[in-house]
C-alpha positions in Angstrom: 0.0 0.0 0.0 1.5 3.3 -1.1 1.3 6.4 1.1 -0.8 9.2 -0.3 1.7 11.9 -1.1 -1.0 14.2 -2.4 -2.4 14.9 1.0 -1.5 18.4 2.2 1.6 18.8 4.5 1.0 19.2 8.2 2.4 22.4 9.7 3.3 20.7 13.0 3.2 16.9 12.3 3.6 16.0 15.9 -0.1 16.8 16.6 -1.4 14.6 13.8 -3.7 15.1 10.8 -6.9 15.0 12.9 -5.9 18.1 14.9 -5.0 20.0 11.7 -8.5 19.1 10.3 -10.2 20.2 13.4 -8.4 23.6 13.1 -9.5 23.9 9.4 -13.0 23.2 10.6 -12.8 25.9 13.2 -11.5 28.5 10.7 -14.6 27.9 8.6 -17.1 28.5 11.4 -19.2 31.7 10.7 -19.0 33.6 14.0 -16.1 34.5 16.3 -18.0 33.0 19.3 -18.1 29.6 17.5 -14.5 29.8 16.5 -13.4 30.8 20.0 -15.4 27.9 21.5 -13.9 25.5 19.0 -10.4 26.8 19.6 -10.7 26.2 23.3 -11.9 22.6 22.7 -9.0 22.0 20.3 -6.4 23.2 22.8 -7.9 20.8 25.3 -7.5 18.0 22.7 -3.9 19.1 22.0 -3.1 18.8 25.7 -4.5 15.3 25.8 -2.4 14.2 22.9 0.7 15.9 24.2 0.5 15.6 28.0 4.3 16.1 28.5 3.9 19.7 27.4 2.5 20.4 30.9 6.1 20.1 32.1 7.1 23.2 30.2 6.9 26.8 31.5 3.8 28.7 30.2 2.6 25.5 28.5 -0.9 26.9 27.9 0.5 29.9 25.9 2.7 27.4 23.9 -0.4 25.4 23.0 -2.2 28.5 21.8 0.9 29.5 19.9 0.9 26.1 18.2 -2.8 26.4 17.4 -2.3 29.7 15.6 0.8 28.3 13.8 -1.1 25.3 12.6 -3.9 27.5 11.4 -1.3 29.5 9.4 -2.5 32.5 11.4 -5.9 32.3 9.7 -7.9 31.4 12.9 -9.8 34.6 13.9 -10.8 34.0 17.5 -10.5 35.4 21.0 -7.4 34.1 22.8 -6.0 34.5 26.4 -2.7 35.3 24.8 -1.6 37.5 21.9 -1.2 35.8 18.5 2.6 35.1 17.9 4.4 36.9 15.2 5.0 34.6 12.2 8.7 35.6 11.9 9.3 35.0 15.6 8.5 31.2 15.5 11.6 29.0 15.8 10.6 26.2 18.2 8.6 23.0 17.6 6.9 20.8 20.1 8.6 17.5 21.2 8.0 14.6 18.8 5.1 12.4 19.9 6.2 8.7 19.5 4.0 6.7 17.1 2.3 3.9 19.0 3.0 0.4 17.8 -0.3 -1.4 18.3 -3.1 -2.9 16.3 -6.0 -0.6 15.3 -9.5 -1.9 14.8 -10.6 0.9 12.5 -7.4 1.7 10.6 -9.1 4.4 8.5 -9.5 6.5 11.6 -5.8 6.2 12.7 -4.2 5.9 16.1 -4.2 9.6 16.8 -8.0 9.8 16.7 -8.2 6.6 18.7 -6.0 8.2 21.4 -8.1 11.4 21.3 -11.3 9.4 21.9 -9.6 7.5 24.8 -8.6 10.8 26.5 -11.9 12.5 25.8 -13.6 9.7 27.7 -12.0 11.0 30.9 -13.4 14.5 30.6 -16.0 15.7 33.0 -19.6 15.7 31.6 -20.5 19.1 30.2 -20.6 21.4 27.2 -16.8 21.0 26.4 -17.0 17.2 26.3 -20.2 17.2 24.2 -18.7 19.7 21.7 -15.5 17.7 21.4 -17.6 14.5 20.8 -19.4 16.3 18.0 -16.1 17.5 16.4 -14.6 14.0 16.7 -17.7 12.5 15.0 -17.4 15.0 12.1 -13.7 14.2 11.5 -14.5 10.5 11.8 -16.9 10.9 8.9 -14.3 12.9 6.9 -11.7 10.2 7.5 -14.2 7.4 6.7 -15.0 9.0 3.3 -11.3 9.6 2.6 -10.8 5.8 2.5 -14.3 4.9 1.3 -15.6 7.3 -1.4 -19.2 6.1 -1.1 -21.6 7.9 1.2 -22.0 6.8 4.8 -24.9 7.2 7.1 -24.3 9.4 10.2 -25.7 6.6 12.4 -22.7 4.4 11.3 -20.3 7.0 12.6 -22.2 7.4 15.8 -22.1 3.7 16.4 -18.3 3.6 15.7 -17.8 6.5 18.2 -19.9 4.8 20.8 -18.0 1.5 20.3 -14.6 3.1 20.3 -15.3 5.1 23.4 -16.9 2.2 25.3 -20.3 4.0 25.3 -18.9 7.1 27.1 -19.0 9.5 24.1 -22.2 10.4 22.4 -23.3 13.3 20.3 -26.4 15.3 21.1 -29.7 14.1 19.7 -30.5 15.5 16.2 -26.8 16.2 15.4 -26.1 16.2 11.6 -22.6 15.6 10.5 -21.2 18.0 7.9 -17.9 16.3 7.0 -17.7 15.4 3.3 -14.9 13.9 1.2 -13.2 16.5 -1.0 -11.0 15.4 -3.8 -7.5 17.0 -3.6 -7.1 19.8 -6.1 -3.7 18.6 -7.2 -4.9 15.0 -7.6 -3.9 13.9 -11.1 -6.0 11.1 -12.3 -3.9 8.7 -14.3 -5.6 6.7 -17.0 -6.0 3.0 -16.2 -3.9 0.6 -18.2 -6.0 -1.6 -20.4 -4.2 -5.0 -19.9 -6.5 -6.8 -22.4 -5.6 -4.4 -25.2 -1.9 -4.5 -24.4 -2.0 -8.3 -24.4 -3.8 -8.4 -27.8 -1.3 -5.9 -29.3 1.6 -8.0 -28.0 0.2 -11.2 -29.6 -0.3 -9.4 -32.9 3.3 -8.1 -32.9 4.6 -11.6 -32.1 2.6 -13.1 -34.9 3.9 -10.6 -37.4 7.5 -11.3 -36.3 7.0 -15.1 -36.8 5.7 -14.5 -40.3 8.8 -12.7 -41.4 
């Protein structure tokens, strides 16, 4: 299986593709209130995925800095810290080791699996419910990336419930908005017609024998 080199590069790979997609989702939200609420939830998820960052001084500010960096400074939201200057960024977070373990749903990836595991431990409330909804949206996006056919939201909800041991559920009436988008630079190569190639080869071989 070849790695899809046409997927966009991650600004800070250590946080994984799911966090980058969450940030892209937050950028597209229509109001600053929604973007701010989503940003706070994403920072919480970043802390769960990179718990060792708590050992650093002013780690909360570093997380917000990383959030803005990964958004390429396009996330317009209220922040407890000033947005860093693009030219002043020189440091990167510590590399997160890739876990070596089997994954039941490989199309979701281990990063999302770990995020669900950590989200289970959150106290019940608005933040946990919002994070559950965002996770479900990106689960649908990831599902459609590997399976181009449509998928019923109920399938995603069942996967989320199963992967979280029944501890994560979205609010009733939630409609998932994630859809598969074909990469702009995806060059579709024509499929080789093996039958035609074989016929042409036989004709050439026959002509050669007749000479």
